C-alpha positions in Angstrom: -18.1 -2.6 -40.1 -17.5 0.2 -42.6 -15.2 3.2 -42.4 -16.8 6.2 -40.6 -17.1 9.0 -43.2 -19.2 11.5 -41.4 -20.2 12.0 -37.8 -23.0 14.2 -36.3 -21.8 17.6 -35.1 -21.6 18.0 -31.3 -24.5 20.5 -31.4 -26.8 18.3 -33.6 -29.7 18.6 -31.1 -29.6 22.4 -31.3 -29.2 22.6 -35.1 -31.4 19.8 -36.6 -35.2 19.3 -36.9 -34.9 16.0 -35.1 -33.2 17.8 -32.2 -36.1 20.3 -32.1 -38.6 17.3 -32.1 -36.7 15.7 -29.2 -36.9 19.0 -27.2 -40.6 19.2 -28.0 -41.1 15.6 -26.7 -39.3 16.6 -23.5 -41.3 19.8 -23.0 -44.7 18.6 -24.1 -44.6 14.9 -23.1 -42.0 14.6 -20.5 -40.1 12.1 -22.6 -36.3 12.1 -22.9 -34.1 9.9 -25.1 -30.3 9.7 -24.7 -29.7 8.7 -28.4 -31.3 7.7 -31.7 -31.5 4.0 -30.7 -33.7 4.8 -27.7 -35.9 7.1 -29.7 -36.3 4.4 -32.4 -37.2 1.8 -29.8 -39.9 4.0 -28.4 -41.3 4.8 -31.9 -41.8 1.2 -32.8 -43.1 -0.1 -29.4 -45.4 2.8 -28.4 -46.9 3.2 -31.9 -49.9 5.3 -30.8 -47.9 7.8 -28.8 -45.2 8.2 -31.5 -47.6 8.8 -34.4 -49.8 11.0 -32.3 -46.7 13.1 -31.5 -45.9 13.4 -35.3 -49.5 14.6 -35.9 -49.2 17.2 -33.1 -45.6 18.3 -33.6 -46.2 19.1 -37.3 -49.6 20.6 -36.6 -51.6 18.5 -39.1 -54.6 20.5 -40.5 -57.7 18.3 -39.9 -61.4 18.9 -40.3 -62.5 16.3 -37.8 -60.3 15.0 -34.9 -59.5 11.3 -34.7 -61.4 9.1 -32.2 -58.1 7.3 -31.4 -54.7 6.8 -33.1 -54.7 3.1 -33.8 -57.7 0.9 -33.3 -55.9 -2.4 -33.8 -52.2 -3.1 -34.4 -52.9 -6.3 -36.3 -51.6 -6.7 -39.9 -53.1 -6.6 -42.4 -56.0 -4.3 -41.5 -54.6 -1.9 -39.0 -56.7 1.2 -39.0 -55.0 4.5 -38.2 -56.7 7.7 -36.9 -60.3 6.5 -37.3 -62.8 9.3 -37.4 -60.3 11.9 -38.7 -60.9 13.8 -41.9 -58.2 15.9 -43.6 -56.8 16.6 -47.1 -53.2 15.9 -48.2 -53.2 18.8 -50.6 -54.3 21.3 -48.0 -51.4 20.3 -45.8 -48.9 20.5 -48.6 -50.1 23.9 -49.8 -49.9 25.3 -46.3 -46.1 25.5 -47.1 -44.9 26.4 -43.5 -42.1 29.0 -43.5 -42.4 29.8 -47.3 -43.6 33.4 -48.0 -46.3 34.0 -50.6 -43.8 35.4 -53.1 -41.0 33.0 -52.4 -40.2 30.2 -54.9 -41.6 26.8 -54.0 -41.3 24.9 -57.4 -38.2 25.3 -59.6 -38.5 23.2 -62.8 -35.7 22.6 -65.3 -36.2 20.7 -68.6 -34.5 19.7 -71.8 -37.8 20.4 -73.6 -38.3 24.0 -72.6 -37.1 27.0 -70.6 -37.0 26.8 -66.8 -40.2 27.6 -64.8 -40.4 29.0 -61.2 -43.6 29.1 -59.2 -44.0 31.1 -56.0 -46.2 29.8 -53.2 -48.9 32.2 -54.3 -48.6 31.1 -58.0 -48.7 27.4 -57.0 -51.9 27.8 -55.0 -53.5 29.8 -57.9 -52.6 27.1 -60.4 -54.0 24.4 -58.2 -57.2 26.5 -57.8 -57.6 26.9 -61.5 -57.0 23.3 -62.4 -59.2 22.1 -59.6 -62.0 24.3 -61.0 -61.4 22.9 -64.5 -61.6 19.3 -63.3 -64.7 20.0 -61.3 -66.3 21.6 -64.4 -65.6 18.3 -66.2 -67.5 16.3 -63.6 -64.6 15.1 -61.5 -65.6 14.5 -57.9 -64.6 12.6 -54.8 -63.7 9.0 -55.6 -63.1 9.6 -59.4 -59.7 8.8 -60.9 -57.5 11.3 -62.8 -54.5 9.9 -64.8 -51.4 11.8 -66.0 -49.2 10.5 -68.8 -46.8 13.3 -68.3 -43.2 14.0 -67.2 -41.7 15.5 -64.0 -43.0 19.1 -64.7 -45.1 21.6 -62.8 -48.3 20.7 -64.7 -48.2 17.1 -63.3 -47.6 18.4 -59.8 -50.4 20.9 -60.0 -52.7 18.2 -61.4 -51.9 15.9 -58.5 -52.6 18.5 -55.9 -55.8 19.7 -57.6 -57.0 16.1 -57.9 -56.3 15.4 -54.2 -58.0 18.7 -53.2 -61.3 17.3 -54.7 -60.9 13.9 -53.0 -60.4 12.3 -56.4 -57.5 9.8 -56.9 -54.4 10.5 -58.9 -52.2 8.1 -60.9 -49.2 8.9 -63.1 -47.2 7.1 -65.7 -44.0 8.5 -67.2 -44.2 9.1 -70.9 -41.2 6.8 -71.5 -43.6 4.0 -70.8 -45.0 2.4 -73.9 -48.8 2.2 -74.4 -49.0 -1.4 -73.3 -47.4 -0.7 -69.9 -49.8 2.2 -69.3 -52.9 0.3 -70.4 -52.0 -2.6 -68.1 -51.9 -0.1 -65.2 -54.9 2.2 -65.9 -57.3 -0.4 -67.2 -57.4 -1.6 -63.6 -58.4 1.8 -62.1 -60.6 3.2 -64.9 -59.7 6.9 -64.9 -62.3 9.5 -65.8 -59.8 12.2 -67.1 -56.6 11.6 -68.9 -54.0 14.4 -69.0 -51.2 13.6 -71.5 -48.0 15.4 -72.7 -47.6 15.2 -76.5 -44.0 14.1 -76.2 -40.7 15.2 -74.6 -37.0 15.7 -75.3 -34.5 13.2 -73.9 -31.2 15.0 -74.3 -31.3 16.2 -77.9 -33.8 13.6 -79.1 -37.4 14.6 -79.6 -39.8 11.7 -78.7 -43.3 12.1 -79.9 -46.1 10.4 -77.9 -49.2 11.3 -80.0 -49.7 7.7 -81.2 -49.4 6.3 -77.6 -52.0 8.8 -76.4 -54.4 7.6 -79.1 -53.8 3.9 -78.2 -54.2 4.6 -74.5 -57.4 6.5 -75.0 -58.9 3.9 -77.2 -58.1 1.1 -74.7 -59.7 3.0 -71.7 -63.5 3.5 -72.3 -63.8 5.0 -68.9 -62.0 8.2 -70.0 -64.5 11.1 -70.6 -62.0 13.8 -71.2 -58.5 13.9 -72.7 -56.4 17.1 -72.0 -53.1 17.5 -73.7 -50.0 19.4 -72.6 -48.1 20.7 -75.7 -44.8 20.0 -74.1 -42.9 18.9 -77.2 -44.7 20.6 -80.1 -46.6 23.5 -78.3 -50.4 23.9 -78.4 -52.5 21.5 -76.4 -55.5 22.5 -74.2 -54.0 22.4 -70.7 -54.8 26.1 -70.2 -58.5 25.4 -70.7 -58.5 23.6 -67.3 -59.8 26.7 -65.6 -62.7 28.2 -63.7 -63.7 30.7 -61.1 -64.2 28.4 -58.1 -62.2 29.3 -55.0 -59.6 27.0 -53.7 -61.1 24.5 -51.3 -60.2 21.1 -49.9 -62.6 18.2 -49.6 -62.3 16.7 -46.1 -61.7 12.9 -46.6 -61.1 10.0 -44.1 -57.5 9.3 -43.1 -57.3 6.3 -45.4 -59.2 7.8 -48.4 -57.3 7.0 -51.7 -54.8 9.8 -52.5 -53.0 8.1 -55.4 -52.4 4.7 -57.0 -48.8 3.6 -57.5 -47.9 0.3 -59.3 -45.7 -2.7 -58.6 -43.3 -3.6 -61.3 -45.4 -6.6 -62.6 -43.2 -9.5 -61.7 -46.2 -11.9 -61.6 -49.3 -10.9 -63.7 -50.5 -7.3 -64.1 -48.7 -4.6 -62.1 -50.4 -4.4 -58.7 -52.3 -1.1 -58.2 -51.1 0.0 -54.8 -53.5 2.5 -53.1 -52.1 5.1 -50.8 -54.2 7.2 -48.4 -54.2 10.9 -47.7 -53.3 10.6 -44.0 -50.7 7.8 -44.1 -48.7 9.5 -46.8 -48.9 12.9 -45.2 -47.7 11.6 -41.7 -44.9 9.4 -43.2 -43.5 12.2 -45.4 -43.7 14.8 -42.7 -41.7 12.5 -40.5 -39.1 11.3 -43.0 -38.5 14.6 -44.9 -38.1 16.7 -41.7 -36.6 14.4 -39.1 -34.5 12.1 -41.3 -33.5 14.4 -44.3 -33.6 17.5 -42.0 -35.5 19.5 -44.7 -37.3 22.7 -43.9 -37.7 26.4 -44.8 -34.6 27.7 -46.7 -34.0 24.2 -48.3 -34.3 23.4 -52.0 -35.0 19.7 -52.3 -34.1 17.9 -55.4 -34.5 14.2 -56.4 -33.9 12.9 -59.9 -37.0 10.9 -60.7 -39.7 10.3 -63.3 -43.4 10.3 -62.6 -43.3 6.5 -62.9 -41.2 6.1 -59.7 -42.4 6.6 -56.1 -39.6 9.1 -55.5 -41.7 11.6 -57.5 -44.4 11.3 -54.9 -41.8 11.6 -52.2 -40.4 14.8 -53.7 -43.9 16.2 -54.1 -44.4 16.3 -50.3 -41.4 18.7 -49.8 -43.5 21.9 -49.4 -45.4 20.2 -46.5 -42.2 20.6 -44.4 -41.5 24.0 -45.8 -38.9 23.0 -48.5 -39.0 24.2 -52.1 -38.8 21.4 -54.6 -36.5 21.3 -57.7 -37.7 19.3 -60.7 -35.7 18.1 -63.7 -37.0 16.4 -66.8 -34.6 15.0 -69.4 -31.5 12.8 -69.8 -29.3 13.1 -66.7 -26.3 12.0 -68.8 -26.7 14.6 -71.6 -24.5 16.2 -72.7 -22.6 14.5 -69.9 -22.9 13.3 -66.3 -22.2 16.8 -64.9 -25.6 18.0 -66.0 -27.4 17.4 -62.6 -24.5 18.6 -60.6 -24.5 21.9 -62.5 -28.2 22.2 -61.5 -27.0 22.4 -57.8 -25.6 25.9 -58.5 -28.3 27.0 -61.0 -31.2 26.1 -58.8 -29.6 26.6 -55.4 -30.2 23.0 -54.4 -29.3 22.2 -50.7 -30.4 18.5 -50.8 -29.5 16.4 -53.8 -31.3 13.1 -54.2 -30.5 10.5 -56.9 -30.0 6.7 -57.4 -27.1 4.6 -56.4 -26.3 3.6 -60.0 -26.1 7.3 -61.0 -23.6 8.0 -58.2 -21.6 4.9 -59.3 -21.6 6.1 -62.9 -20.3 9.5 -61.8 -17.5 7.8 -59.9 -16.6 5.6 -62.9 -16.5 8.7 -65.1 -14.0 10.4 -62.7 -16.3 13.3 -61.9 -15.4 15.7 -59.0 -18.4 18.0 -58.8 -17.4 19.6 -55.4 -20.7 21.1 -54.1 -21.8 22.8 -50.9 -24.8 20.6 -50.0 -26.3 19.7 -46.6 -27.3 16.3 -47.8 -27.1 13.7 -50.6 -29.8 11.0 -50.9 -29.2 7.7 -52.6 -31.8 4.9 -53.3 -33.0 2.5 -56.0 -30.3 0.0 -55.3 -27.7 -0.7 -52.5 -24.8 1.8 -52.7 -21.5 0.0 -52.5 -18.8 1.3 -50.1 -16.8 2.8 -52.9 -19.9 4.9 -53.8 -20.0 6.3 -50.3 -16.2 7.1 -50.5 -16.7 8.9 -53.8 -19.4 11.1 -52.5 -17.2 12.3 -49.6 -14.1 12.6 -51.7 -15.6 14.2 -54.8 -18.8 16.0 -53.7 -18.3 17.3 -50.2 -16.9 16.3 -46.8 -19.5 18.1 -44.6 -22.7 16.7 -46.1 -24.8 13.9 -44.7 -25.2 11.0 -47.1 -28.4 9.1 -46.6 -28.6 5.7 -48.4 -32.2 4.7 -48.0 -34.3 1.7 -49.0 -38.0 1.1 -48.9 -40.4 0.8 -51.7 -43.4 1.8 -53.8 -45.5 -0.3 -51.3 -44.9 2.1 -48.5 -43.9 5.2 -50.6 -40.9 5.9 -48.3 -37.6 4.5 -47.0 -38.0 2.3 -43.9 -34.2 2.1 -43.5 -32.0 5.1 -44.1 -30.2 7.8 -42.1 -30.8 10.6 -39.6 -28.8 13.6 -38.5 -28.0 11.9 -35.2 -26.4 8.8 -36.8 -22.9 8.5 -38.3 -22.4 7.6 -41.9 -20.2 4.5 -42.6 -19.1 3.3 -46.0 -21.4 0.6 -47.5 -23.8 0.7 -44.5 -27.3 2.1 -44.2 -27.2 4.1 -41.0 -30.3 2.9 -39.3 -34.0 2.0 -39.3 -36.5 4.8 -39.8 -38.6 6.1 -36.9 -41.9 4.2 -36.6 -40.6 1.4 -38.9 -40.1 -1.9 -37.0 -37.8 -3.5 -39.5 -36.4 -6.9 -38.6 -34.4 -9.8 -40.2 -35.9 -13.2 -40.0 -34.0 -16.4 -40.5 -35.4 -19.5 -42.4 -37.2 -20.6 -39.3 -38.9 -17.2 -39.0 -36.9 -16.1 -35.9 -35.5 -12.5 -35.6 -31.7 -12.4 -36.0 -29.0 -9.7 -35.5 -25.7 -9.8 -37.4 -27.0 -12.5 -39.7 -28.5 -12.4 -43.2 -32.3 -12.7 -43.1 -35.6 -11.8 -44.8 -36.5 -8.1 -44.4 -39.8 -7.9 -42.6 -41.8 -5.2 -40.9 -43.4 -6.5 -37.7 -45.6 -3.5 -36.7 -47.9 -1.5 -38.9 -46.9 1.8 -40.5 -49.5 4.5 -41.5 -48.2 4.5 -45.1 -48.7 0.8 -45.7 -51.2 0.6 -48.6 -54.9 1.1 -47.9 -55.1 -1.9 -50.3 -54.9 -2.8 -54.0 -57.5 -1.2 -56.3 -60.3 -3.7 -57.1 -59.1 -6.3 -54.6 -62.4 -6.4 -52.9 -61.7 -9.3 -50.5 -58.1 -8.3 -49.9 -56.7 -11.6 -51.1 -54.1 -10.1 -53.5 -52.9 -7.7 -50.8 -52.5 -10.6 -48.3 -50.8 -12.8 -50.8 -48.3 -10.0 -51.7 -47.0 -9.3 -48.2 -48.5 -11.6 -45.5 -48.5 -15.1 -47.0 -45.0 -16.2 -45.9 -45.1 -14.9 -42.3 -48.7 -14.5 -41.1 -49.3 -11.1 -39.5 -45.8 -9.9 -40.6 -45.0 -7.9 -43.7 -42.4 -9.7 -45.9 -40.8 -7.2 -48.2 -38.7 -9.4 -50.6 -35.2 -8.1 -49.7 -32.2 -9.8 -47.9 -31.0 -7.7 -44.9 -28.4 -7.9 -42.2 -29.1 -5.7 -39.1 -26.1 -4.9 -36.9 -26.1 -4.6 -33.1 -26.2 -0.8 -33.5 -29.3 -0.9 -35.7 -27.3 -0.2 -38.9 -28.3 -2.3 -42.0 -26.9 -3.8 -45.1 -29.3 -4.8 -47.9 -27.9 -7.4 -50.3 -30.6 -7.5 -53.0 -34.0 -8.9 -53.8 -35.1 -12.2 -52.4 -37.6 -12.5 -55.3 -37.3 -12.2 -59.1 -37.8 -8.5 -59.6 -35.2 -7.0 -61.9 -33.4 -3.9 -60.8 -31.9 -2.0 -63.8 -30.1 1.3 -63.1 -32.0 1.8 -59.9 -35.4 1.2 -61.6 -37.3 -2.0 -60.8 -38.7 -3.8 -63.8 -41.2 -6.6 -63.8 -40.6 -9.8 -65.6 -44.2 -10.2 -66.6 -44.0 -7.0 -68.7 -41.1 -8.5 -70.6 -42.9 -11.7 -71.3 -46.1 -10.1 -72.5 -44.1 -8.3 -75.2 -41.5 -11.0 -76.1 -43.9 -13.9 -76.1 -46.4 -12.0 -78.3 -43.9 -12.4 -81.2 -44.7 -15.4 -83.4 -41.0 -16.5 -83.5 -40.9 -16.9 -79.7 -42.3 -20.0 -78.0 -41.2 -19.1 -74.5 -38.9 -16.8 -72.6 -37.1 -16.1 -69.3 -35.3 -13.0 -68.2 -32.9 -12.4 -65.3 -30.8 -9.5 -64.0 -27.3 -10.1 -62.7 -25.5 -7.5 -60.5 -22.0 -6.5 -61.7 -19.6 -4.8 -59.3 -18.3 -2.3 -61.8 -21.5 -1.5 -63.7 -24.5 0.3 -62.1 -26.9 -1.2 -64.7 -25.8 -4.8 -64.1 -26.4 -7.3 -66.9 -29.9 -8.2 -68.3 -30.1 -11.6 -69.9 -33.0 -12.9 -72.0 -33.4 -16.6 -72.8 -35.6 -17.4 -75.7 -37.1 -20.7 -76.8 -37.6 -20.2 -80.5 -40.8 -21.4 -82.3 -40.5 -24.5 -84.4 -38.1 -24.0 -87.4 -36.9 -20.6 -86.2 -33.3 -19.7 -85.3 -32.4 -17.0 -82.8 -30.1 -14.9 -85.0 -29.1 -11.3 -85.0 -32.1 -10.2 -87.0 -34.4 -11.8 -84.4 -32.4 -10.3 -81.5 -32.8 -6.8 -83.1 -36.5 -7.3 -83.6 -37.0 -8.3 -79.9 -35.0 -5.2 -78.8 -37.1 -2.9 -81.0 -40.4 -4.4 -79.6 -39.2 -4.0 -76.0 -38.1 -0.4 -76.6 -41.4 0.6 -78.3 -43.7 -1.2 -75.9 -41.9 -0.7 -72.6 -38.8 1.4 -72.5 -35.1 1.5 -73.5 -34.2 0.1 -70.0 -35.9 -3.2 -70.9 -33.5 -4.0 -73.8 -31.4 -7.1 -72.7 -27.6 -7.0 -72.9 -27.6 -10.5 -74.3 -30.2 -12.8 -75.8 -29.5 -16.5 -75.7 -31.4 -19.4 -77.4 -32.4 -22.3 -75.0 -34.5 -25.4 -75.6 -36.8 -25.0 -72.6 -37.6 -22.6 -69.8 -37.5 -24.3 -66.4 -41.0 -24.4 -64.7 -42.6 -25.6 -61.5 -45.1 -28.4 -61.6 -47.8 -25.7 -61.5 -46.3 -24.0 -64.5 -44.4 -21.0 -62.9 -41.1 -19.9 -64.4 -38.1 -20.2 -62.2 -36.1 -17.0 -62.6 -34.5 -17.0 -59.1 -33.0 -20.6 -59.5 -31.6 -19.6 -62.9 -30.1 -16.4 -61.5 -28.5 -18.5 -58.7 -27.1 -21.0 -61.2 -25.6 -18.2 -63.4 -23.9 -16.7 -60.3 -22.2 -20.0 -59.4 -24.7 -22.0 -57.3 -24.7 -25.7 -58.2 -27.9 -26.9 -59.9 -28.8 -29.3 -57.0 -28.7 -26.4 -54.6 -30.4 -23.8 -56.8 -33.7 -25.6 -57.2 -35.6 -28.6 -55.8 -35.8 -30.9 -58.8 -38.9 -32.6 -57.5 -40.8 -29.4 -57.8 -39.9 -29.0 -61.4 -41.9 -30.1 -64.4 -38.7 -30.2 -66.5 -35.6 -30.5 -64.3 -33.4 -31.3 -67.3 -33.9 -27.7 -68.5 -31.5 -26.4 -65.9 -28.5 -28.1 -67.5 -28.2 -25.6 -70.2 -28.0 -22.7 -67.7 -25.3 -24.6 -65.8 -23.3 -25.1 -69.0 -23.7 -21.4 -69.8 -22.5 -20.5 -66.3 -19.4 -22.6 -66.8 -18.8 -21.0 -70.3 -19.1 -17.5 -68.8 -16.7 -18.4 -66.1 
């Protein structure tokens, strides 16, 4: 399946980092593997040997050696490298292969002039900010929050926080105050660092009111430090001190940062990632899968509200410099990021599938010398693959990867030893035992199934913040198939290990490659007095990377859903959440379909709107108001 667009060169084992790793395994362990499939099989069956080899091959800097690699493989609760102490920031700032005076951070922005930091300058900035945090009482276990864009200050703050053994969390400043408060009220940060605003293209966006609202809603915050990113000023430079750079040794699973689910049901889940799990996973995937190392300049278009920012942040750990961009990727037009390839000397260009599809639709032919292009955020259609090879470059390796915030990586993607075929993800990542299960819970090959992970990975969450008994964590991943991680995607795995992902098996919305939670919509829309109830769904469209976002509103008694009301809803969603949350169409309905226990039924509505008959879309006996589905069936017929 899928036209072959790229094949590994004959000398791939001599020229790639995965080839060097294979040679190391032969020399140091007496292990030989004829191909990627055999290497993958070993990596997911002999978990301890594989992850120990990653630790040793990359020379992880530790303060105490582990007692063992994996004390129990059962999920949830697998414990990796017990007894080890290390620090993520220490391993990133080692920057193997990067000289003290060589660039390691190249930052571009629509709000200010470019900034370049050498390895020496990055270490010095981390030292200063670490000293400033320490002077403000930040210590191991405290939380530091950043309401800031993808700029060097945010990166320095994350590394400084990690060096102290404190825990970092970021939200992009495009998030409205409500989204931010929903996240940070759960982790109670001690310090808040906030940018006063930013430019998105030529539009200045002030965030001073949001900062006031966030601070007033978080009584745990003792210090607010501002970055004068839009208007100048701010007191960021006062984060300073004379302490030497040092690294707090912490256990392998000590909280490094908290990322958040999109909030499909209830508050966004605060997903805690540990120092050791993130370090090992990112060493493996960035070096062995993306082939990144010294002499590379690694770029991924992301905001600080997406896990790809954390992924990019690990680049220096494998010796790659990182390239940051903050602003509108489509301003003044879609060639902006491609021009950055030449300006910044990018060798690896990462972005979202919807961005690549938008470039294709616009007829762009950037023609760049790149070693690799990375695509994630949504499945990349076959025509997107073809466009990359026709319009960007014939010799590059395109890696379409899929994973999630939950593991802060891609568990299916590509590798230098695997061919690239149109519309197909090349393979399963090393150490990730990804399988497809049918409705009976049996593994299937060549058939559509639920994407599951049947063996633990070190970067699975340490847990959810505040989830003392682990019940929220178990419910999120392990309720459907006990002892097996259910991810919420549909996947088909081929005989050769290649994969096709066909979308979410739950109700999460995927808008332009960014997952949006339905509960965030409802908290805003249903707070309006004119709205009695609401339901939102996202439909994929073959020719539009953003798809179609539809909002269904049950108006309050005596209210009509007219253009003025639609405009008000759009304004509220933009102000409280983000422009991505504005629906394409808002319809009036008499009732929202609900289960007997009161849960809204987004997935059945989505199925009905895409042509599934009502009787197949939902079990009427489980509905409190089965007649409510009729209106959606009528709308589906109208829309054709």
